[in-house]
C-alpha positions as CSV (number, residue, x, y, z in Angstrom):
1,M,8.9,-37.6,-19.6
2,K,6.8,-34.2,-20.3
3,K,4.6,-36.0,-17.7
4,V,6.3,-36.5,-15.1
5,L,8.2,-32.7,-15.8
6,A,4.2,-31.5,-15.4
7,T,3.3,-32.8,-12.4
8,V,6.9,-31.8,-10.9
9,L,5.6,-28.3,-11.9
10,A,2.2,-28.4,-10.6
11,L,3.7,-30.1,-7.1
12,V,6.0,-26.9,-7.1
13,M,2.7,-24.6,-7.7
14,A,0.5,-26.1,-5.0
15,L,3.5,-25.9,-2.6
16,G,3.9,-22.9,-3.4
17,L,0.4,-21.4,-3.3
18,T,0.3,-23.6,0.4
19,T,3.3,-21.8,2.1
20,A,1.9,-18.1,0.6
21,A,-1.8,-19.2,2.7
22,W,0.4,-20.2,5.6
23,A,2.1,-16.8,5.3
24,D,-1.0,-15.0,5.3
25,D,-2.2,-16.3,8.8
26,E,0.9,-15.3,10.2
27,V,-0.2,-12.7,12.6
28,A,2.5,-12.6,14.9
29,E,5.7,-14.8,15.9
30,I,7.7,-14.6,18.7
31,T,11.8,-14.8,18.6
32,K,13.9,-16.7,21.4
33,N,17.5,-18.2,21.6
34,G,17.7,-17.7,17.9
35,A,14.3,-19.5,17.2
36,T,11.2,-18.1,15.8
37,T,7.9,-19.3,15.9
38,K,5.0,-18.1,14.3
39,Y,0.9,-17.8,15.3
40,A,-2.1,-17.9,13.8
41,T,-3.4,-15.3,15.9
42,L,-2.2,-12.6,18.7
43,A,-4.2,-15.0,20.7
44,E,-2.2,-17.9,20.6
45,A,1.2,-15.2,21.1
46,I,-0.2,-13.9,24.3
47,T,-1.0,-17.6,25.5
48,A,3.0,-18.5,24.8
49,V,5.2,-15.5,25.5
50,S,7.4,-15.8,28.6
51,D,8.6,-13.3,31.0
52,G,11.0,-10.7,28.5
53,D,10.0,-11.9,25.2
54,T,9.1,-9.5,22.7
55,I,6.2,-10.9,20.3
56,V,6.8,-8.8,16.4
57,L,3.0,-8.5,14.7
58,Q,3.6,-9.7,10.7
59,Q,0.0,-7.6,9.7
60,D,-2.7,-5.3,10.9
61,V,-4.9,-7.3,13.0
62,T,-8.5,-6.9,13.9
63,L,-9.8,-8.8,16.8
64,T,-13.4,-10.7,17.0
65,N,-13.4,-10.4,20.8
66,A,-11.8,-8.7,23.5
67,L,-7.9,-10.1,23.8
68,K,-7.9,-11.1,27.7
69,I,-4.4,-10.7,28.9
70,E,-3.9,-12.8,32.4
71,K,0.0,-13.2,33.0
72,T,0.9,-12.4,36.5
73,G,4.8,-11.7,37.3
74,V,5.3,-12.0,33.1
75,A,6.5,-9.0,31.1
76,F,6.5,-8.9,27.9
77,T,6.3,-6.1,24.6
78,I,4.1,-6.2,22.0
79,D,6.3,-4.8,18.7
80,L,3.5,-3.5,16.5
81,G,5.6,-3.4,13.5
82,K,4.2,-0.3,12.5
83,K,0.7,-2.0,12.3
84,T,-2.4,-1.2,13.5
85,L,-4.2,-3.2,16.5
86,T,-7.8,-2.9,16.2
87,G,-10.1,-3.9,18.8
88,R,-10.0,-4.1,22.9
89,V,-7.3,-5.6,25.1
90,N,-8.0,-6.0,28.6
91,I,-4.4,-6.7,30.9
92,M,-6.2,-8.7,34.1
93,S,-2.6,-9.0,35.4
94,G,1.2,-9.2,34.0
95,T,3.3,-5.7,32.6
96,V,2.4,-5.3,28.8
97,T,4.9,-2.7,26.8
98,I,3.7,-2.2,23.1
99,T,5.9,0.0,20.5
100,N,5.7,0.8,16.9
101,G,1.8,0.8,15.2
102,K,-1.1,1.9,16.2
103,V,-4.1,1.1,18.5
104,V,-7.5,2.1,17.3
105,G,-10.6,1.4,18.9
106,D,-13.7,1.8,21.4
107,Q,-11.6,1.8,24.3
108,P,-9.0,-0.1,23.3
109,L,-6.6,-0.6,26.5
110,N,-8.0,-1.6,29.7
111,V,-6.0,-2.0,32.8
112,Y,-7.8,-3.6,35.6
113,G,-6.2,-4.0,39.5
114,S,-5.9,-7.0,41.8
115,A,-8.3,-7.6,43.9
116,T,-6.1,-7.6,47.1
117,S,-3.4,-5.0,48.1
118,A,-0.7,-5.5,45.7
119,A,1.6,-2.7,43.7
120,N,2.5,-3.2,40.0
121,F,-0.1,-6.1,39.5
122,S,-1.0,-5.1,36.3
123,V,1.0,-2.4,34.1
124,L,1.1,-0.8,30.5
125,N,3.6,0.9,29.1
126,I,2.2,2.8,25.8
127,E,5.7,4.4,24.1
128,N,6.4,6.8,22.7
129,D,5.9,4.8,19.3
130,V,2.5,4.8,19.6
131,V,-0.3,6.5,18.7
132,V,-3.9,5.5,20.3
133,N,-7.3,5.7,17.7
134,E,-7.5,9.1,15.7
135,K,-7.5,12.3,16.0
136,G,-11.3,13.6,16.6
137,D,-12.0,9.9,18.1
138,D,-13.0,11.2,21.5
139,K,-13.8,8.1,23.0
140,N,-12.0,6.3,26.4
141,S,-8.8,5.7,25.0
142,A,-7.4,3.8,27.8
143,V,-8.6,3.4,31.9
144,I,-8.2,1.9,34.9
145,F,-10.8,-0.5,36.7
146,D,-11.2,-2.0,39.5
147,C,-10.8,-5.7,39.8
148,L,-14.2,-7.9,38.5
149,N,-15.3,-10.4,40.7
150,E,-16.3,-14.3,40.1
151,A,-19.0,-13.4,37.7
152,G,-17.3,-11.1,35.7
153,K,-18.7,-7.3,37.7
154,N,-17.1,-4.9,38.8
155,S,-15.9,-5.1,42.8
156,K,-15.2,-2.0,43.2
157,V,-11.9,-2.7,44.4
158,G,-8.5,-2.7,43.1
159,Y,-5.1,-2.5,43.6
160,G,-2.0,-2.0,41.4
161,A,-3.6,-1.5,38.0
162,V,-0.7,1.0,36.7
163,I,-0.9,3.0,33.1
164,N,2.9,4.7,32.1
165,I,2.3,6.9,28.7
166,S,5.2,8.0,26.7
167,G,3.3,8.5,23.4
168,T,-0.4,10.2,22.0
169,V,-3.5,9.4,22.7
170,Y,-6.2,10.8,21.3
171,G,-9.3,10.6,23.1
172,T,-9.8,10.5,27.0
173,V,-7.3,8.6,29.9
174,F,-10.1,7.6,32.5
175,V,-10.2,5.9,35.4
176,S,-13.1,4.1,36.0
177,G,-15.4,5.3,39.2
178,N,-15.9,2.1,40.6
179,L,-12.7,2.3,41.7
180,G,-12.9,3.0,45.9
181,N,-17.0,3.0,45.5
182,D,-19.4,2.7,47.4
183,G,-17.5,2.7,51.2
184,Q,-14.1,0.8,49.4
185,Y,-12.0,3.3,49.0
186,T,-8.8,3.9,51.2
187,D,-5.7,5.8,50.7
188,A,-3.7,2.3,50.1
189,M,-5.8,1.7,47.1
190,R,-5.6,4.9,45.5
191,D,-1.7,5.3,46.1
192,S,-1.4,1.7,44.3
193,N,-3.2,2.7,41.1
194,I,-1.4,5.1,39.0
195,I,-1.2,6.6,35.6
196,N,2.0,8.3,34.4
197,V,1.8,10.8,31.9
198,K,6.0,11.3,30.5
199,N,8.0,13.8,29.1
200,G,6.6,14.2,25.5
201,A,3.5,12.1,25.8
202,V,0.7,13.8,24.4
203,I,-3.3,13.3,25.7
204,Y,-5.8,14.8,23.2
205,T,-9.4,15.4,22.6
206,T,-11.5,18.2,22.7
207,A,-15.3,17.2,23.5
208,D,-14.0,15.2,27.1
209,Q,-11.6,15.6,29.2
210,G,-7.9,14.6,28.5
211,I,-8.5,12.7,32.5
212,A,-10.8,11.9,34.1
213,M,-9.8,11.1,37.1
214,N,-13.2,9.3,38.5
215,G,-12.2,6.7,40.5
216,A,-9.0,5.9,43.6
217,A,-5.3,6.5,41.8
218,V,-2.9,9.2,41.3
219,V,-2.3,10.7,38.3
220,N,1.4,12.4,37.5
221,I,2.4,14.6,34.7
222,E,5.6,15.3,33.7
223,N,7.2,18.4,32.9
224,G,7.0,18.0,28.7
225,A,4.0,16.5,28.3
226,S,0.9,17.8,26.8
227,V,-3.4,17.4,27.7
228,T,-5.5,18.8,26.3
229,G,-9.2,18.3,26.9
230,R,-12.7,20.0,27.5
231,E,-11.7,20.0,30.7
232,A,-7.6,19.0,30.5
233,V,-7.8,17.2,33.8
234,G,-11.2,16.1,36.0
235,V,-10.9,15.0,39.5
236,K,-13.7,13.6,41.3
237,R,-11.5,11.2,43.3
238,G,-8.3,10.7,44.1
239,A,-4.8,12.8,43.7
240,L,-3.3,14.7,41.3
241,N,0.7,15.8,40.8
242,V,1.5,18.3,38.4
243,N,5.1,18.6,38.3
244,G,5.3,20.4,34.5
245,G,3.9,20.5,30.9
246,T,1.1,21.7,29.3
247,L,-2.6,21.6,30.6
248,T,-5.1,23.2,28.5
249,A,-9.2,23.3,28.4
250,V,-10.3,24.2,24.9
251,G,-14.3,23.8,26.2
252,N,-16.8,26.9,27.1
253,K,-17.1,27.8,30.4
254,V,-20.5,26.3,31.9
255,E,-21.5,27.9,35.6
256,P,-23.3,26.9,37.9
257,V,-22.0,22.9,37.0
258,Q,-24.3,20.3,37.1
259,G,-23.8,17.6,39.2
260,N,-22.6,13.5,36.8
261,T,-23.2,10.5,38.7
262,N,-22.0,8.8,36.0
263,G,-19.5,10.3,34.5
264,T,-17.9,13.6,34.7
265,E,-18.4,17.0,34.9
266,K,-18.5,19.8,32.5
267,S,-16.8,23.2,33.3
268,G,-14.1,24.4,31.0
269,A,-11.4,24.6,33.4
270,A,-7.7,23.7,32.9
271,I,-8.2,21.7,36.5
272,S,-11.6,20.4,37.3
273,V,-12.2,19.8,40.9
274,T,-15.9,19.1,41.3
275,N,-16.2,17.1,45.0
276,T,-15.7,13.4,45.5
277,Y,-17.9,11.2,43.3
278,N,-20.5,9.7,44.8
279,G,-19.0,10.8,48.6
280,H,-16.6,8.4,48.9
281,G,-12.9,9.2,48.8
282,N,-10.3,12.2,49.3
283,I,-9.3,14.6,46.5
284,T,-5.7,16.2,46.4
285,V,-4.0,18.4,43.8
286,N,-0.9,19.3,43.8
287,V,1.2,21.8,41.1
288,N,4.8,22.2,41.3
289,G,5.4,23.5,37.9
290,G,3.6,23.9,34.1
291,T,1.7,26.4,32.1
292,I,-2.1,25.7,33.1
293,T,-4.4,27.8,30.9
294,S,-8.2,27.5,30.1
295,T,-9.7,29.5,27.1
296,N,-13.3,29.8,29.0
297,N,-12.5,29.4,32.6
298,D,-10.6,29.3,35.3
299,A,-7.2,27.6,35.2
300,I,-8.3,25.6,38.4
301,Y,-11.5,25.6,39.2
302,K,-13.0,23.9,42.7
303,G,-17.2,23.0,42.9
304,V,-19.7,21.5,44.7
305,T,-22.2,20.2,42.0
306,T,-26.2,19.8,42.3
307,G,-27.2,16.6,43.8
308,E,-23.4,15.5,45.5
309,N,-20.8,16.9,47.7
310,F,-17.7,16.7,49.4
311,T,-16.7,13.9,51.8
312,T,-13.9,16.0,53.6
313,A,-12.4,19.2,51.3
314,P,-9.6,18.5,48.8
315,T,-6.6,19.5,49.2
316,F,-4.7,22.0,47.6
317,G,-0.9,22.2,47.1
318,V,0.0,25.0,44.5
319,A,4.0,26.2,44.3
320,G,4.8,26.8,41.4
321,G,3.3,27.2,37.5
322,T,2.2,29.0,35.6
323,F,-1.6,29.9,35.1
324,S,-4.4,31.5,32.9
325,S,-6.1,33.1,35.7
326,D,-5.5,34.0,39.3
327,V,-4.7,30.8,41.5
328,S,-3.9,32.6,45.1
329,N,-6.8,31.2,46.7
330,F,-5.5,27.7,45.7
331,V,-1.6,29.1,46.8
332,D,-0.4,28.3,50.6
333,S,2.7,29.7,51.1
334,A,4.4,30.8,47.7
335,P,3.7,34.4,46.2
336,V,1.5,34.7,43.3
337,A,2.3,37.7,40.4
338,E,0.3,38.5,37.5
339,K,2.2,39.5,34.5
340,K,2.1,41.9,32.1
341,D,0.3,39.1,29.9
342,G,-2.4,38.8,31.8
343,N,-1.2,35.7,33.0
344,Y,-0.3,34.4,36.6
345,V,2.8,32.8,37.9
346,V,4.0,31.0,41.1
347,G,7.0,30.8,43.0
348,A,10.1,33.6,43.6
349,S,11.8,32.5,41.2
350,A,9.5,32.3,38.2
351,I,8.9,36.3,39.7
352,V,11.6,37.3,39.0
353,A,12.2,36.1,35.4
354,A,9.3,37.1,34.2
355,A,9.4,40.9,36.5
356,N,12.9,40.9,34.7
357,A,11.2,39.8,31.1
358,D,8.2,41.8,30.9
359,G,10.5,44.9,33.0
360,A,7.2,45.1,35.6
361,I,5.0,42.5,38.1
362,T,2.1,42.2,40.5
363,I,1.9,40.8,43.1
364,V,-0.9,39.5,43.8
365,K,0.0,37.7,47.1
366,S,2.7,38.0,48.5
367,N,3.1,35.5,51.5
368,N,6.2,38.1,52.6
369,V,8.4,37.0,49.9
370,A,11.9,38.4,49.2
371,L,12.8,38.8,45.2
372,D,16.4,38.9,45.1
373,G,18.1,40.0,41.4
374,I,15.2,42.3,39.9
375,N,16.9,43.9,37.1
376,S,17.5,47.8,37.2
377,N,14.5,49.7,35.2
378,V,11.9,46.7,36.7
379,T,9.3,48.3,38.6
380,V,7.7,45.7,40.9
381,T,4.1,47.1,42.1
382,A,1.9,44.7,45.3
383,K,-1.7,44.9,44.7
384,E,-4.2,46.4,48.2
385,N,-4.3,43.4,50.5
386,A,-0.7,41.8,48.7
387,G,1.1,41.9,51.6
388,T,4.5,43.4,51.7
389,V,7.2,42.1,49.2
390,K,11.2,43.1,49.5
391,V,13.0,43.7,46.2
392,N,16.6,43.6,46.3
393,G,16.4,44.6,49.8
394,N,13.6,47.1,49.9
395,T,10.1,47.3,51.5
396,V,7.3,47.6,48.9
397,T,3.9,47.4,51.0
398,A,0.3,46.4,49.9
399,G,-0.8,49.7,47.3
400,T,2.8,50.9,46.3
401,S,5.1,50.4,43.7
402,Y,8.9,50.4,43.5
403,T,11.3,50.9,40.6
404,V,14.5,49.4,41.0
405,P,16.9,52.4,40.2
406,S,19.1,52.4,37.4
407,R,22.1,52.7,39.9
408,Y,21.9,51.5,43.5
409,Y,24.3,49.9,46.3
410,Y,23.6,46.5,47.4
411,Y,24.3,47.4,51.6
412,P,27.2,45.3,52.2
413,T,28.1,45.4,55.7
414,T,31.0,48.0,56.6
415,D,34.3,47.8,58.0
416,T,35.4,48.3,61.7
417,K,38.5,50.5,62.5
418,A,40.8,49.9,65.6
419,D,38.9,52.3,67.6
420,G,35.7,50.2,67.3
421,T,34.1,53.0,64.8
422,K,32.3,52.3,61.5
423,G,33.6,53.3,58.1
424,S,32.2,53.4,54.8
425,P,30.2,51.0,53.5
426,K,32.2,48.8,50.3
427,T,30.1,49.7,47.4
428,F,30.9,49.6,43.8
429,D,29.5,51.7,41.0
430,A,29.4,50.3,37.3
431,G,29.2,52.8,35.9
432,I,32.1,55.1,37.9
433,A,34.3,51.9,37.8
434,L,33.6,52.3,33.2
435,Y,34.4,55.5,33.5
436,V,37.6,55.2,35.7
437,G,38.9,52.4,33.2
438,M,38.0,54.5,30.1
439,A,39.8,57.2,31.8
440,L,42.8,54.8,32.9
441,T,42.7,53.4,29.3
442,S,42.7,57.2,27.8
443,V,46.2,58.3,29.7
444,T,47.6,55.1,28.7
445,G,47.4,55.7,25.5
446,M,48.3,59.3,25.3
447,A,51.7,58.1,26.9
448,W,52.4,55.5,24.5
449,T,51.7,58.1,21.9
450,A,54.1,60.1,23.5
451,K,56.8,57.5,24.1
452,K,56.6,56.7,20.4
453,R,56.7,60.9,19.4
454,E,60.5,60.6,21.4
455,D,61.7,57.6,19.6
């Protein structure tokens, strides 16, 4: 009996050890219709995943080889389960959402376009609870590439590669210069490859550009996003749209800027436009809001570098925002003003708000703007050659200043009498109104007191 019992106990222990070994080998799992399937490798889980599924990591994963994802028309999620995924992931097709953990490595996240015209062919979503690489890891962390040809080489053509960033990326977000190179560029190609930097997203590096736009793509930066780099954004090809957020450059000023036919140029500017990469493609920069700051150079820099030329002149449309330097040369129709702290604001509403907050504002480019709602005792100065500006209906010419009086009329229309003559303007003075109100209150109080005494 003792031998039987010992044998049973040995079998139980062996089974327990085997189960533990199996558990150690379980890297990922997918739950579908109440049933959970476990996988020994992440690659096996990727092969099995279907549209709408979620792969959940069960432990930290280190990839020995690049993980290739080819899931055309399939959208799925990789829930990192608060774990760390180390290695390189190449998204060749499909929509992959990464959430709830950390991704580290040298160029860990790569998105490849289609060989033919397509929208959203390969999509990477980096959610707000994801951190890519460590602070100080100044690497290419998320990259858009062109399509690989049959030989596995860059084809210089690519469509429909998209990266949506809501989380934190330490290192550079990069658009490969192969995209649209050597005469392959088209506007349709550019418009289909997109990077969206969303509200709450952080891109941070100090050794390189936060976003390097070397290839044919569109980059959209939303309000609430933050991009910091040697240059916040370097533009050598494609379209940049800044609709808000904070762009900060911390690199040293470089002058003259030296051309780099195999990467980005150093300038130290927040938005650095340094000609079309290898002479192929167009550049468009639109800024509608945000705070654009350079520690050591201009907020926006445009320059032709040694050995390269603009195919066509870059197009700038700066219509709003706050800048660390004068951006008048990049503004078409909006007014530009200098604040008391030396920063510059663009747009009528931003100028009015800054003037009222600081008590003064200097117009450097008016574009014949009318500034209404400027508070009393605020001084508006128009620089020489700034043009004419109107302040609460009063004309301020270039080279002069105007201080809004503490009491002023709003110049409303006058009434017309029965005989056709004009009457006096219908004006209103807040001080007089207050005085009359206090007087009436005083008289009323005296009358009430007298009445009480009579009673």
